[in-house]
Backbone and ligand atoms as CSV (ligand in chain L), in Angstrom:
chain,resi,resn,atom,element,x,y,z
A,1,MET,N,N,7.215,5.474,23.723
A,1,MET,CA,C,6.896,4.503,22.668
A,1,MET,C,C,7.969,4.595,21.569
A,2,THR,N,N,8.533,3.491,21.196
A,2,THR,CA,C,9.536,3.500,20.126
A,2,THR,C,C,8.825,3.630,18.784
A,3,ARG,N,N,9.609,3.995,17.752
A,3,ARG,CA,C,9.032,4.103,16.414
A,3,ARG,C,C,8.427,2.767,15.973
A,4,ARG,N,N,9.133,1.696,16.351
A,4,ARG,CA,C,8.662,0.364,15.977
A,4,ARG,C,C,7.293,0.050,16.605
A,5,ASP,N,N,7.169,0.406,17.897
A,5,ASP,CA,C,5.893,0.175,18.593
A,5,ASP,C,C,4.779,1.022,17.985
A,6,TRP,N,N,5.159,2.247,17.606
A,6,TRP,CA,C,4.176,3.168,17.026
A,6,TRP,C,C,3.635,2.602,15.711
A,7,ILE,N,N,4.557,2.129,14.877
A,7,ILE,CA,C,4.130,1.547,13.599
A,7,ILE,C,C,3.268,0.312,13.852
A,8,ALA,N,N,3.692,-0.496,14.810
A,8,ALA,CA,C,2.924,-1.705,15.127
A,8,ALA,C,C,1.504,-1.341,15.562
A,9,SER,N,N,1.375,-0.271,16.363
A,9,SER,CA,C,0.038,0.121,16.828
A,9,SER,C,C,-0.792,0.653,15.654
A,10,LEU,N,N,-0.148,1.350,14.715
A,10,LEU,CA,C,-0.860,1.825,13.531
A,10,LEU,C,C,-1.336,0.647,12.691
A,11,LEU,N,N,-0.449,-0.312,12.536
A,11,LEU,CA,C,-0.800,-1.491,11.744
A,11,LEU,C,C,-2.004,-2.191,12.348
A,12,VAL,N,N,-1.979,-2.341,13.680
A,12,VAL,CA,C,-3.063,-3.064,14.341
A,12,VAL,C,C,-4.367,-2.271,14.257
A,13,SER,N,N,-4.319,-0.958,14.589
A,13,SER,CA,C,-5.562,-0.179,14.580
A,13,SER,C,C,-6.088,-0.040,13.152
A,14,GLY,N,N,-5.193,0.181,12.196
A,14,GLY,CA,C,-5.616,0.302,10.804
A,14,GLY,C,C,-6.224,-0.987,10.299
A,15,ALA,N,N,-5.587,-2.086,10.613
A,15,ALA,CA,C,-6.074,-3.373,10.131
A,15,ALA,C,C,-7.441,-3.682,10.724
A,16,THR,N,N,-7.621,-3.333,12.006
A,16,THR,CA,C,-8.895,-3.611,12.654
A,16,THR,C,C,-10.002,-2.765,12.028
A,17,ARG,N,N,-9.691,-1.482,11.854
A,17,ARG,CA,C,-10.704,-0.572,11.312
A,17,ARG,C,C,-11.083,-0.973,9.883
A,18,LEU,N,N,-10.065,-1.200,9.057
A,18,LEU,CA,C,-10.335,-1.543,7.669
A,18,LEU,C,C,-10.968,-2.923,7.571
A,19,GLY,N,N,-10.551,-3.801,8.474
A,19,GLY,CA,C,-11.121,-5.149,8.478
A,19,GLY,C,C,-12.617,-5.096,8.758
A,20,ASP,N,N,-13.021,-4.199,9.666
A,20,ASP,CA,C,-14.443,-4.065,9.977
A,20,ASP,C,C,-15.218,-3.619,8.743
A,21,GLU,N,N,-14.647,-2.658,8.011
A,21,GLU,CA,C,-15.317,-2.191,6.790
A,21,GLU,C,C,-15.457,-3.325,5.794
A,22,ARG,N,N,-14.406,-4.106,5.703
A,22,ARG,CA,C,-14.413,-5.190,4.717
A,22,ARG,C,C,-15.502,-6.208,5.068
A,23,ASP,N,N,-15.665,-6.452,6.390
A,23,ASP,CA,C,-16.683,-7.415,6.805
A,23,ASP,C,C,-18.077,-6.944,6.397
A,24,GLN,N,N,-18.261,-5.629,6.393
A,24,GLN,CA,C,-19.592,-5.105,6.085
A,24,GLN,C,C,-19.918,-5.143,4.598
A,25,CYS,N,N,-18.879,-5.200,3.744
A,25,CYS,CA,C,-19.182,-5.058,2.324
A,25,CYS,C,C,-19.583,-6.385,1.692
A,26,HIS,N,N,-19.352,-7.483,2.382
A,26,HIS,CA,C,-19.765,-8.798,1.907
A,26,HIS,C,C,-19.259,-9.140,0.510
A,27,CYS,N,N,-18.167,-8.497,0.085
A,27,CYS,CA,C,-17.670,-8.858,-1.244
A,27,CYS,C,C,-16.940,-10.190,-1.150
A,28,ASP,N,N,-17.024,-10.935,-2.190
A,28,ASP,CA,C,-16.565,-12.322,-2.155
A,28,ASP,C,C,-15.147,-12.415,-2.733
A,29,ILE,N,N,-14.213,-11.872,-1.990
A,29,ILE,CA,C,-12.825,-11.881,-2.468
A,29,ILE,C,C,-12.060,-12.997,-1.765
A,30,ALA,N,N,-11.394,-13.801,-2.545
A,30,ALA,CA,C,-10.569,-14.856,-1.961
A,30,ALA,C,C,-9.281,-14.244,-1.423
A,31,LEU,N,N,-9.029,-14.443,-0.152
A,31,LEU,CA,C,-7.784,-13.939,0.420
A,31,LEU,C,C,-6.613,-14.734,-0.150
A,32,PRO,N,N,-5.540,-14.042,-0.501
A,32,PRO,CA,C,-4.373,-14.785,-0.986
A,32,PRO,C,C,-3.880,-15.760,0.090
A,33,GLU,N,N,-3.423,-16.901,-0.344
A,33,GLU,CA,C,-2.862,-17.877,0.585
A,33,GLU,C,C,-1.568,-17.311,1.166
A,34,PRO,N,N,-1.236,-17.701,2.387
A,34,PRO,CA,C,0.007,-17.190,2.968
A,34,PRO,C,C,1.251,-17.881,2.400
A,35,ILE,N,N,1.356,-17.881,1.109
A,35,ILE,CA,C,2.549,-18.422,0.473
A,35,ILE,C,C,3.248,-17.279,-0.253
A,36,TRP,N,N,4.537,-17.416,-0.454
A,36,TRP,CA,C,5.292,-16.354,-1.123
A,36,TRP,C,C,4.956,-16.346,-2.600
A,37,VAL,N,N,4.539,-15.196,-3.092
A,37,VAL,CA,C,4.196,-15.047,-4.510
A,37,VAL,C,C,4.970,-13.845,-5.058
A,38,GLN,N,N,5.549,-14.025,-6.222
A,38,GLN,CA,C,6.322,-12.955,-6.850
A,38,GLN,C,C,5.418,-11.773,-7.225
A,39,HIS,N,N,5.835,-10.567,-6.844
A,39,HIS,CA,C,5.102,-9.343,-7.176
A,39,HIS,C,C,6.052,-8.334,-7.816
A,40,LEU,N,N,5.481,-7.447,-8.604
A,40,LEU,CA,C,6.222,-6.258,-9.021
A,40,LEU,C,C,6.160,-5.276,-7.854
A,41,ILE,N,N,7.329,-4.817,-7.419
A,41,ILE,CA,C,7.381,-3.864,-6.309
A,41,ILE,C,C,7.883,-2.526,-6.853
A,42,THR,N,N,7.086,-1.482,-6.658
A,42,THR,CA,C,7.521,-0.130,-7.026
A,42,THR,C,C,7.339,0.762,-5.799
A,43,PHE,N,N,7.777,2.006,-5.925
A,43,PHE,CA,C,7.772,2.920,-4.781
A,43,PHE,C,C,7.206,4.263,-5.214
A,44,TYR,N,N,6.463,4.898,-4.330
A,44,TYR,CA,C,5.913,6.209,-4.657
A,44,TYR,C,C,6.000,7.125,-3.447
A,45,CYS,N,N,5.945,8.433,-3.722
A,45,CYS,CA,C,5.948,9.431,-2.652
A,45,CYS,C,C,4.769,10.367,-2.901
A,46,PRO,N,N,4.550,11.378,-2.050
A,46,PRO,CA,C,3.357,12.225,-2.250
A,46,PRO,C,C,3.526,13.306,-3.324
A,47,CYS,N,N,4.556,13.264,-4.163
A,47,CYS,CA,C,4.800,14.373,-5.093
A,47,CYS,C,C,3.898,14.332,-6.333
A,48,ASP,N,N,3.943,15.417,-7.099
A,48,ASP,CA,C,3.131,15.510,-8.319
A,48,ASP,C,C,3.490,14.433,-9.338
A,49,ILE,N,N,4.774,14.089,-9.397
A,49,ILE,CA,C,5.197,13.083,-10.369
A,49,ILE,C,C,4.564,11.732,-10.036
A,50,CYS,N,N,4.567,11.393,-8.752
A,50,CYS,CA,C,4.034,10.087,-8.341
A,50,CYS,C,C,2.512,10.088,-8.272
A,51,CYS,N,N,1.897,11.198,-7.853
A,51,CYS,CA,C,0.469,11.177,-7.548
A,51,CYS,C,C,-0.380,12.013,-8.497
A,52,GLY,N,N,0.253,12.829,-9.347
A,52,GLY,CA,C,-0.536,13.694,-10.214
A,52,GLY,C,C,-0.861,13.036,-11.537
A,53,THR,N,N,-1.920,13.506,-12.159
A,53,THR,CA,C,-2.225,13.090,-13.528
A,53,THR,C,C,-2.529,14.358,-14.323
A,54,TRP,N,N,-2.208,14.356,-15.606
A,54,TRP,CA,C,-2.462,15.505,-16.448
A,54,TRP,C,C,-3.811,15.343,-17.108
A,55,HIS,N,N,-4.624,16.389,-16.990
A,55,HIS,CA,C,-5.966,16.346,-17.553
A,55,HIS,C,C,-6.227,17.670,-18.249
A,56,ASP,N,N,-6.400,17.642,-19.568
A,56,ASP,CA,C,-6.620,18.863,-20.348
A,56,ASP,C,C,-5.552,19.931,-20.078
A,57,GLY,N,N,-4.292,19.500,-20.016
A,57,GLY,CA,C,-3.195,20.446,-19.826
A,57,GLY,C,C,-3.032,20.950,-18.410
A,58,GLU,N,N,-3.811,20.410,-17.471
A,58,GLU,CA,C,-3.671,20.835,-16.075
A,58,GLU,C,C,-3.297,19.662,-15.194
A,59,LEU,N,N,-2.422,19.942,-14.257
A,59,LEU,CA,C,-2.015,18.904,-13.321
A,59,LEU,C,C,-3.087,18.740,-12.240
A,60,VAL,N,N,-3.583,17.531,-12.126
A,60,VAL,CA,C,-4.612,17.241,-11.134
A,60,VAL,C,C,-3.991,16.330,-10.078
A,61,THR,N,N,-4.061,16.744,-8.835
A,61,THR,CA,C,-3.455,15.930,-7.777
A,61,THR,C,C,-4.463,15.644,-6.670
A,62,PRO,N,N,-5.536,14.957,-7.008
A,62,PRO,CA,C,-6.551,14.711,-5.979
A,62,PRO,C,C,-6.031,13.824,-4.856
A,63,ALA,N,N,-5.035,12.986,-5.194
A,63,ALA,CA,C,-4.629,11.975,-4.219
A,63,ALA,C,C,-3.368,12.351,-3.467
A,64,ARG,N,N,-2.825,13.529,-3.739
A,64,ARG,CA,C,-1.543,13.848,-3.118
A,64,ARG,C,C,-1.661,13.939,-1.609
A,65,GLY,N,N,-0.836,13.172,-0.925
A,65,GLY,CA,C,-0.763,13.252,0.533
A,65,GLY,C,C,-1.927,12.622,1.269
A,66,ILE,N,N,-2.754,11.887,0.508
A,66,ILE,CA,C,-3.877,11.227,1.177
A,66,ILE,C,C,-4.102,9.894,0.459
A,67,THR,N,N,-4.345,8.863,1.205
A,67,THR,CA,C,-4.552,7.567,0.565
A,67,THR,C,C,-5.994,7.452,0.091
A,68,SER,N,N,-6.265,6.421,-0.696
A,68,SER,CA,C,-7.633,6.203,-1.158
A,68,SER,C,C,-8.555,5.873,0.011
A,69,ARG,N,N,-7.983,5.559,1.167
A,69,ARG,CA,C,-8.779,5.263,2.357
A,69,ARG,C,C,-8.926,6.493,3.241
A,70,GLY,N,N,-8.438,7.640,2.769
A,70,GLY,CA,C,-8.638,8.880,3.508
A,70,GLY,C,C,-7.663,9.133,4.637
A,71,HIS,N,N,-6.556,8.401,4.658
A,71,HIS,CA,C,-5.549,8.620,5.694
A,71,HIS,C,C,-4.297,9.198,5.064
A,72,ALA,N,N,-3.484,9.872,5.856
A,72,ALA,CA,C,-2.174,10.288,5.370
A,72,ALA,C,C,-1.309,9.031,5.264
A,73,PRO,N,N,-0.626,8.845,4.120
A,73,PRO,CA,C,0.238,7.671,3.995
A,73,PRO,C,C,1.440,7.778,4.927
A,74,ILE,N,N,1.935,6.666,5.375
A,74,ILE,CA,C,3.051,6.633,6.325
A,74,ILE,C,C,4.129,5.695,5.792
A,75,GLU,N,N,5.341,6.222,5.710
A,75,GLU,CA,C,6.442,5.356,5.291
A,75,GLU,C,C,6.632,4.242,6.309
A,76,GLY,N,N,6.856,3.048,5.811
A,76,GLY,CA,C,7.025,1.910,6.704
A,76,GLY,C,C,5.708,1.246,7.049
A,77,CYS,N,N,4.600,1.812,6.544
A,77,CYS,CA,C,3.275,1.278,6.878
A,77,CYS,C,C,2.437,1.121,5.612
A,78,THR,N,N,2.339,2.189,4.818
A,78,THR,CA,C,1.387,2.210,3.702
A,78,THR,C,C,1.924,1.498,2.458
A,79,VAL,N,N,1.091,0.658,1.878
A,79,VAL,CA,C,1.387,0.118,0.547
A,79,VAL,C,C,0.106,0.207,-0.286
A,80,ALA,N,N,0.281,0.644,-1.544
A,80,ALA,CA,C,-0.859,0.691,-2.459
A,80,ALA,C,C,-0.971,-0.654,-3.156
A,81,VAL,N,N,-2.211,-1.116,-3.282
A,81,VAL,CA,C,-2.465,-2.452,-3.823
A,81,VAL,C,C,-3.587,-2.386,-4.857
A,82,ASP,N,N,-3.746,-3.467,-5.585
A,82,ASP,CA,C,-4.967,-3.701,-6.351
A,82,ASP,C,C,-5.919,-4.383,-5.371
A,83,PRO,N,N,-6.968,-3.653,-4.930
A,83,PRO,CA,C,-7.811,-4.218,-3.855
A,83,PRO,C,C,-8.581,-5.478,-4.249
A,84,THR,N,N,-8.586,-5.821,-5.542
A,84,THR,CA,C,-9.211,-7.097,-5.903
A,84,THR,C,C,-8.247,-8.263,-5.645
A,85,VAL,N,N,-6.973,-7.940,-5.488
A,85,VAL,CA,C,-5.973,-8.967,-5.166
A,85,VAL,C,C,-5.698,-8.978,-3.667
A,86,TRP,N,N,-5.448,-7.804,-3.133
A,86,TRP,CA,C,-5.174,-7.633,-1.707
A,86,TRP,C,C,-6.240,-6.715,-1.133
A,87,PRO,N,N,-7.212,-7.250,-0.396
A,87,PRO,CA,C,-8.240,-6.381,0.194
A,87,PRO,C,C,-7.603,-5.376,1.154
A,88,TYR,N,N,-8.209,-4.173,1.218
A,88,TYR,CA,C,-7.734,-3.171,2.167
A,88,TYR,C,C,-7.729,-3.769,3.571
A,89,GLY,N,N,-6.689,-3.442,4.301
A,89,GLY,CA,C,-6.571,-3.967,5.658
A,89,GLY,C,C,-5.674,-5.188,5.732
A,90,SER,N,N,-5.325,-5.760,4.568
A,90,SER,CA,C,-4.412,-6.904,4.580
A,90,SER,C,C,-3.046,-6.452,5.077
A,91,LEU,N,N,-2.432,-7.307,5.861
A,91,LEU,CA,C,-1.027,-7.088,6.221
A,91,LEU,C,C,-0.205,-7.934,5.255
A,92,ILE,N,N,0.716,-7.290,4.563
A,92,ILE,CA,C,1.488,-7.964,3.523
A,92,ILE,C,C,2.963,-7.947,3.903
A,93,ASP,N,N,3.538,-9.127,3.959
A,93,ASP,CA,C,4.962,-9.269,4.269
A,93,ASP,C,C,5.720,-9.258,2.943
A,94,ILE,N,N,6.523,-8.225,2.735
A,94,ILE,CA,C,7.260,-8.084,1.483
A,94,ILE,C,C,8.722,-8.450,1.727
A,95,GLU,N,N,9.197,-9.381,0.936
A,95,GLU,CA,C,10.577,-9.837,1.040
A,95,GLU,C,C,11.527,-8.636,1.118
A,96,ARG,N,N,12.414,-8.619,2.092
A,96,ARG,CA,C,13.446,-7.592,2.300
A,96,ARG,C,C,12.898,-6.250,2.789
A,97,PHE,N,N,11.577,-6.024,2.762
A,97,PHE,CA,C,11.035,-4.744,3.223
A,97,PHE,C,C,10.174,-4.892,4.467
A,98,GLY,N,N,9.624,-6.075,4.680
A,98,GLY,CA,C,8.830,-6.289,5.880
A,98,GLY,C,C,7.354,-6.013,5.663
A,99,VAL,N,N,6.640,-5.878,6.763
A,99,VAL,CA,C,5.185,-5.863,6.728
A,99,VAL,C,C,4.646,-4.464,6.422
A,100,ARG,N,N,3.691,-4.409,5.516
A,100,ARG,CA,C,3.007,-3.162,5.190
A,100,ARG,C,C,1.504,-3.423,5.246
A,101,LEU,N,N,0.761,-2.308,5.397
A,101,LEU,CA,C,-0.698,-2.378,5.473
A,101,LEU,C,C,-1.291,-1.954,4.129
A,102,ALA,N,N,-2.101,-2.808,3.526
A,102,ALA,CA,C,-2.766,-2.470,2.262
A,102,ALA,C,C,-3.774,-1.368,2.544
A,103,SER,N,N,-3.432,-0.126,2.170
A,103,SER,CA,C,-4.289,0.982,2.559
A,103,SER,C,C,-4.337,2.087,1.505
A,104,ASP,N,N,-3.941,1.766,0.276
A,104,ASP,CA,C,-4.044,2.749,-0.798
A,104,ASP,C,C,-4.164,1.970,-2.108
A,105,CYS,N,N,-4.528,2.701,-3.168
A,105,CYS,CA,C,-4.553,2.064,-4.486
A,105,CYS,C,C,-4.051,3.097,-5.479
A,106,GLY,N,N,-3.921,2.706,-6.716
A,106,GLY,CA,C,-3.474,3.623,-7.746
A,106,GLY,C,C,-3.862,3.057,-9.098
A,107,GLN,N,N,-4.093,3.972,-10.065
A,107,GLN,CA,C,-4.515,3.522,-11.387
A,107,GLN,C,C,-3.551,2.513,-11.988
A,108,LYS,N,N,-2.261,2.712,-11.711
A,108,LYS,CA,C,-1.261,1.841,-12.332
A,108,LYS,C,C,-0.965,0.600,-11.507
A,109,VAL,N,N,-1.600,0.493,-10.343
A,109,VAL,CA,C,-1.331,-0.653,-9.468
A,109,VAL,C,C,-2.396,-1.719,-9.724
A,110,GLN,N,N,-2.003,-2.719,-10.520
A,110,GLN,CA,C,-2.972,-3.747,-10.890
A,110,GLN,C,C,-2.338,-5.123,-10.801
A,111,GLY,N,N,-3.143,-6.056,-10.324
A,111,GLY,CA,C,-2.665,-7.434,-10.242
A,111,GLY,C,C,-1.604,-7.592,-9.169
A,112,LEU,N,N,-0.616,-8.397,-9.473
A,112,LEU,CA,C,0.436,-8.694,-8.486
A,112,LEU,C,C,1.478,-7.574,-8.498
A,113,HIS,N,N,1.035,-6.417,-8.060
A,113,HIS,CA,C,1.863,-5.220,-8.042
A,113,HIS,C,C,1.635,-4.528,-6.703
A,114,LEU,N,N,2.707,-4.227,-6.010
A,114,LEU,CA,C,2.628,-3.493,-4.749
A,114,LEU,C,C,3.418,-2.202,-4.906
A,115,ASP,N,N,2.800,-1.087,-4.576
A,115,ASP,CA,C,3.436,0.217,-4.694
A,115,ASP,C,C,3.672,0.709,-3.266
A,116,VAL,N,N,4.915,0.689,-2.841
A,116,VAL,CA,C,5.270,0.948,-1.445
A,116,VAL,C,C,5.478,2.452,-1.243
A,117,PHE,N,N,4.836,3.007,-0.213
A,117,PHE,CA,C,4.970,4.433,0.051
A,117,PHE,C,C,6.294,4.748,0.739
A,118,VAL,N,N,6.999,5.759,0.206
A,118,VAL,CA,C,8.186,6.310,0.884
A,118,VAL,C,C,8.003,7.825,0.936
A,119,ASP,N,N,8.742,8.503,1.826
A,119,ASP,CA,C,8.422,9.920,2.025
A,119,ASP,C,C,9.224,10.879,1.153
A,120,SER,N,N,10.085,10.389,0.259
A,120,SER,CA,C,10.730,11.330,-0.663
A,120,SER,C,C,10.851,10.725,-2.055
A,121,HIS,N,N,10.791,11.608,-3.051
A,121,HIS,CA,C,10.856,11.139,-4.428
A,121,HIS,C,C,12.233,10.542,-4.734
A,122,LYS,N,N,13.272,11.124,-4.118
A,122,LYS,CA,C,14.631,10.622,-4.304
A,122,LYS,C,C,14.703,9.149,-3.891
A,123,LYS,N,N,14.099,8.863,-2.753
A,123,LYS,CA,C,14.089,7.486,-2.253
A,123,LYS,C,C,13.322,6.573,-3.220
A,124,ALA,N,N,12.171,7.067,-3.700
A,124,ALA,CA,C,11.352,6.264,-4.620
A,124,ALA,C,C,12.154,5.915,-5.871
A,125,ILE,N,N,12.906,6.898,-6.385
A,125,ILE,CA,C,13.712,6.665,-7.585
A,125,ILE,C,C,14.849,5.685,-7.285
A,126,GLN,N,N,15.516,5.909,-6.146
A,126,GLN,CA,C,16.644,5.040,-5.789
A,126,GLN,C,C,16.207,3.593,-5.613
A,127,LEU,N,N,15.032,3.388,-5.050
A,127,LEU,CA,C,14.570,2.013,-4.816
A,127,LEU,C,C,14.106,1.360,-6.115
A,128,GLY,N,N,13.636,2.164,-7.052
A,128,GLY,CA,C,13.360,1.668,-8.400
A,128,GLY,C,C,12.214,0.677,-8.498
A,129,ARG,N,N,12.379,-0.262,-9.393
A,129,ARG,CA,C,11.382,-1.316,-9.603
A,129,ARG,C,C,12.088,-2.639,-9.399
A,130,ARG,N,N,11.404,-3.552,-8.789
A,130,ARG,CA,C,12.026,-4.863,-8.593
A,130,ARG,C,C,10.951,-5.931,-8.480
A,131,HIS,N,N,11.369,-7.150,-8.657
A,131,HIS,CA,C,10.452,-8.270,-8.462
A,131,HIS,C,C,10.852,-8.989,-7.194
A,132,LEU,N,N,9.925,-8.996,-6.232
A,132,LEU,CA,C,10.188,-9.623,-4.945
A,132,LEU,C,C,8.965,-10.433,-4.547
A,133,LYS,N,N,9.204,-11.363,-3.645
A,133,LYS,CA,C,8.083,-12.191,-3.182
A,133,LYS,C,C,7.352,-11.488,-2.024
A,134,ALA,N,N,6.055,-11.713,-1.970
A,134,ALA,CA,C,5.250,-11.173,-0.875
A,134,ALA,C,C,4.235,-12.229,-0.466
A,135,ARG,N,N,3.809,-12.149,0.781
A,135,ARG,CA,C,2.784,-13.080,1.256
A,135,ARG,C,C,1.950,-12.400,2.321
A,136,LYS,N,N,0.785,-12.996,2.551
A,136,LYS,CA,C,-0.087,-12.509,3.614
A,136,LYS,C,C,0.629,-12.717,4.947
A,137,PHE,N,N,0.575,-11.697,5.791
A,137,PHE,CA,C,1.228,-11.777,7.092
A,137,PHE,C,C,0.221,-12.211,8.136
A,138,ASN,N,N,0.519,-13.274,8.818
A,138,ASN,CA,C,-0.363,-13.766,9.860
A,138,ASN,C,C,0.278,-13.556,11.214
A,139,GLY,N,N,-0.114,-12.535,11.895
A,139,GLY,CA,C,0.340,-12.383,13.256
A,139,GLY,C,C,1.591,-11.570,13.384
L,1,ZN,ZN,ZN,7.360,11.177,-6.057
């Protein structure tokens, strides 16, 4: 199995599993139309800087290395979203980066903001912040 096939299988199995959960919750969220919409794109890794918060002088890292959906994040697959904008399980096509699975969230990720998972902090810093278009991926 090539890396590409592996990611594709993760995307499909993740989307199916999360999609089933979404069907059960009956929340009335309007799916974004499959049109390109400008988003703030940022990048994060599993480090304390990206995932930790300071609480009473102590570093708390409840989310390090695990997504809000209870899975290990995967570069090339995981993107953190505001789930009121992008329901978990959505496949999101991000301009110049390709398709990611909405499978994490973050306190700072709100509205039209996508936080793309990468596996090193150096990479997250190098990629920086940018405004790019994203749309729902169909198929
Ligand atoms: Zn980091």
